[in-house]
C-alpha positions in Angstrom: 7.4 7.4 -20.0 10.5 8.9 -21.6 12.2 10.1 -18.4 15.7 9.5 -19.9 15.4 11.2 -23.3 18.7 12.6 -24.3 20.5 11.0 -21.4 23.2 8.3 -21.3 23.6 5.4 -18.9 26.3 2.9 -18.3 25.3 -0.5 -16.8 27.8 -3.0 -15.5 27.1 -6.8 -15.5 24.5 -6.2 -18.2 24.7 -9.5 -20.1 21.8 -11.1 -18.3 19.5 -11.0 -15.3 19.2 -7.7 -13.5 21.7 -5.8 -15.6 20.1 -6.7 -18.9 16.6 -5.8 -17.5 18.0 -2.4 -16.3 19.6 -1.7 -19.6 16.3 -2.5 -21.5 14.2 -0.4 -19.1 16.4 2.7 -19.3 16.5 2.3 -23.1 12.7 1.9 -23.3 12.5 5.2 -21.4 14.7 7.0 -23.9 18.3 6.5 -22.7 21.3 5.7 -24.8 22.8 2.8 -22.9 26.3 1.4 -22.7 25.9 -2.2 -21.6 29.0 -3.8 -20.2 30.0 -7.3 -19.0 32.8 -9.9 -19.0 30.6 -12.0 -21.3 31.3 -10.3 -24.6 28.9 -12.3 -26.8 26.0 -12.1 -24.4 26.4 -8.4 -23.8 26.6 -7.8 -27.6 23.3 -9.6 -28.0 21.7 -7.5 -25.3 22.9 -4.3 -27.0 21.8 -5.5 -30.4 18.4 -6.3 -29.1 18.1 -2.7 -27.8 19.2 -1.2 -31.1 21.3 1.8 -32.3 20.9 3.6 -28.9 23.0 0.8 -27.2 26.7 0.0 -27.2 27.9 -3.4 -25.8 31.4 -3.5 -24.3 33.5 -6.0 -22.4 34.3 -4.7 -19.0 36.2 -6.2 -16.0 35.4 -4.0 -13.0 38.5 -5.3 -11.2 40.6 -3.4 -13.8 40.8 0.3 -13.6 42.1 0.5 -17.1 39.0 -1.4 -18.3 36.7 0.9 -16.3 38.4 4.1 -17.6 38.1 2.7 -21.2 34.4 1.9 -20.8 33.6 5.4 -19.5 35.6 7.0 -22.2 33.9 4.9 -24.9 30.5 5.9 -23.5 31.3 9.6 -23.7 33.0 9.2 -27.1 30.0 7.4 -28.6 27.1 9.4 -27.0 28.7 12.7 -25.9 28.0 12.6 -22.2 27.3 10.4 -19.2 24.3 10.8 -16.9 23.7 7.6 -15.0 25.9 4.8 -13.8 24.3 1.5 -12.6 26.8 -0.5 -10.6 25.4 -4.1 -10.9 28.7 -6.1 -11.1 29.4 -8.4 -8.2 28.6 -11.8 -6.9 29.1 -14.3 -4.2 32.5 -15.8 -5.1 33.7 -17.2 -1.7 32.8 -20.8 -1.3 34.6 -21.5 2.0 32.7 -21.6 5.3 33.4 -18.3 7.1 35.8 -19.8 9.6 37.9 -21.1 6.7 37.8 -18.2 4.3 41.3 -17.0 3.4 42.5 -13.4 3.2 42.8 -14.0 -0.6 39.2 -15.0 -0.8 38.2 -11.9 1.2 40.2 -9.7 -1.1 38.7 -11.2 -4.3 35.2 -10.7 -2.9 35.7 -7.1 -1.9 37.7 -6.3 -5.0 34.8 -7.4 -7.3 31.8 -6.2 -5.4 32.9 -3.2 -3.4 36.1 -1.8 -4.9 34.7 -2.5 -8.4 31.8 -0.3 -7.8 34.1 2.4 -6.4 36.3 2.2 -9.6 33.3 2.9 -11.7 32.2 5.8 -9.6 35.7 7.3 -9.6 36.0 7.1 -13.4 32.5 8.4 -14.1 32.5 11.2 -11.5 33.9 14.1 -13.6 31.3 13.4 -16.2 28.5 13.1 -13.7 29.4 16.4 -12.2 29.1 18.0 -15.6 25.6 16.5 -16.2 24.5 16.6 -12.5 24.0 12.9 -13.0 23.6 10.0 -10.5 24.8 6.6 -9.5 22.5 3.7 -8.6 24.3 0.7 -7.0 22.7 -2.7 -6.8 23.4 -4.0 -3.3 21.4 -6.7 -1.5 19.3 -7.4 1.5 22.4 -9.3 2.6 23.9 -5.8 3.4 21.0 -5.0 5.7 20.3 -8.2 7.6 21.8 -11.6 8.3 21.1 -14.0 5.4 24.5 -15.8 5.4 27.4 -15.5 2.9 29.4 -13.3 5.3 32.0 -12.1 2.9 29.5 -11.2 0.2 27.2 -9.6 2.8 30.1 -7.5 4.1 30.9 -6.3 0.6 27.2 -5.4 0.0 27.1 -3.5 3.3 30.2 -1.7 2.3 28.5 -0.5 -0.9 25.7 1.0 1.3 28.2 2.8 3.5 30.2 4.0 0.5 27.1 5.4 -1.2 26.0 7.4 1.9 29.4 9.0 2.1 29.6 9.8 -1.7 26.1 11.3 -1.4 27.2 13.6 1.5 30.4 14.6 -0.3 29.1 15.4 -3.7 25.5 16.5 -3.1 26.5 20.2 -3.3 27.7 19.5 -6.9 24.3 18.0 -7.8 25.4 14.4 -8.1 23.1 11.8 -6.4 24.0 8.3 -5.1 21.5 5.7 -4.1 21.2 2.0 -3.6 18.7 -0.7 -4.6 18.8 -3.7 -2.3 17.1 -6.7 -3.9 16.0 -9.9 -2.2 16.1 -13.2 -4.1 15.8 -12.5 -7.9 15.0 -15.0 -10.6 18.2 -14.8 -12.7 20.2 -17.4 -14.6 22.5 -17.8 -11.6 19.8 -20.2 -10.2 19.4 -22.3 -13.3 21.5 -25.1 -12.0 19.7 -25.3 -8.6 16.2 -26.7 -9.5 13.6 -26.1 -6.9 15.5 -23.6 -4.9 13.6 -20.5 -6.0 10.3 -22.3 -5.4 11.5 -23.1 -1.9 12.7 -19.5 -1.3 9.4 -18.1 -2.5 7.8 -19.5 0.6 9.9 -17.2 2.8 8.5 -14.0 1.2 5.4 -12.4 2.5 4.4 -11.5 -1.1 4.6 -15.2 -2.0 7.2 -15.1 -4.7 10.8 -14.3 -5.5 11.6 -11.1 -7.5 12.0 -10.7 -11.2 14.8 -8.7 -12.8 12.1 -6.2 -14.0 11.2 -5.5 -10.4 14.7 -4.2 -9.8 14.8 -2.4 -13.1 11.7 -0.4 -12.2 13.3 0.7 -8.9 16.5 1.7 -10.6 14.6 3.7 -13.2 12.8 5.6 -10.5 16.0 6.4 -8.5 17.9 7.4 -11.6 15.2 9.6 -12.9 14.2 13.2 -12.0 11.2 11.7 -10.1 13.9 11.0 -7.4 15.6 14.4 -7.8 15.5 15.1 -4.1 16.6 11.6 -3.0 20.2 10.8 -2.3 22.1 8.6 0.1 19.3 6.2 0.5 18.8 2.4 0.2 15.6 1.2 -1.3 14.9 -2.5 -0.4 13.0 -4.3 -3.2 12.5 -7.6 -1.5 8.9 -8.8 -1.3 8.7 -8.1 2.4 11.4 -10.5 3.5 13.0 -7.9 5.8 9.8 -7.9 7.8 10.6 -11.4 8.8 11.0 -14.4 6.6 8.0 -16.9 6.6 9.0 -20.3 7.7 11.3 -18.9 10.4 8.8 -16.6 12.1 5.1 -17.2 12.8 3.7 -14.7 10.2 1.1 -16.9 8.5 -2.4 -15.3 8.6 -4.6 -16.7 11.3 -7.5 -19.1 10.7 -10.1 -16.4 11.3 -8.4 -14.1 8.8 -8.5 -16.9 6.2 -12.2 -17.4 6.8 -12.8 -13.7 5.7 -10.4 -14.1 2.7 -10.9 -17.7 1.6 -8.4 -17.3 -1.3 -5.5 -17.4 1.1 
């Protein structure tokens, strides 16, 4: 498919994991892609791997000057901006909730929630011209209780922000949607051996997600296939929101296993 032929996308936190997979997927479907991240060398490698249709830039989403410069660079290089993928964020509060300081709360919200808002604000005039759209990577943490309270609050804030942007700018043809991943196999888990295997048992589909699972969902929502979808959250989470295995009795019964011996 070439759903993004002639279009330009900006992806934040694109040096690895979900962001890199999204950048590659959009480029594979014809987009010119501006890949941004704090990790300059890694983001340059991702852009080089995509080819001439990609530009790698350093971007700190907690800096409005950085965000404005990245959006301006995208338009200067490729002439327009059609899609923004807000992927930057992370769980940066290490305190237990009762001990989290106001400073820690501010840092978490500034990175994950306000950072996404900065990118939307800077890109919005260009998205109005192209009738473009924004896809923000939130989390199942914004939809249900999975711990990490400060991070979860920031992710829930992204969802509320997106609904309001969708209502406000729909008449101008700009769409805003959310992808809410479950656990995804990214380099963030590399120093926690065995964790993903343990988590996979919680998922009804029997595995954690891959970055490409999220990239496919982003490509759908950013494309004209989703032209009449705005203000929505698409969970991509292997069924964990139906009730995590190991915490609820959702294992198929013995009689079901007899009919399907492969289970």
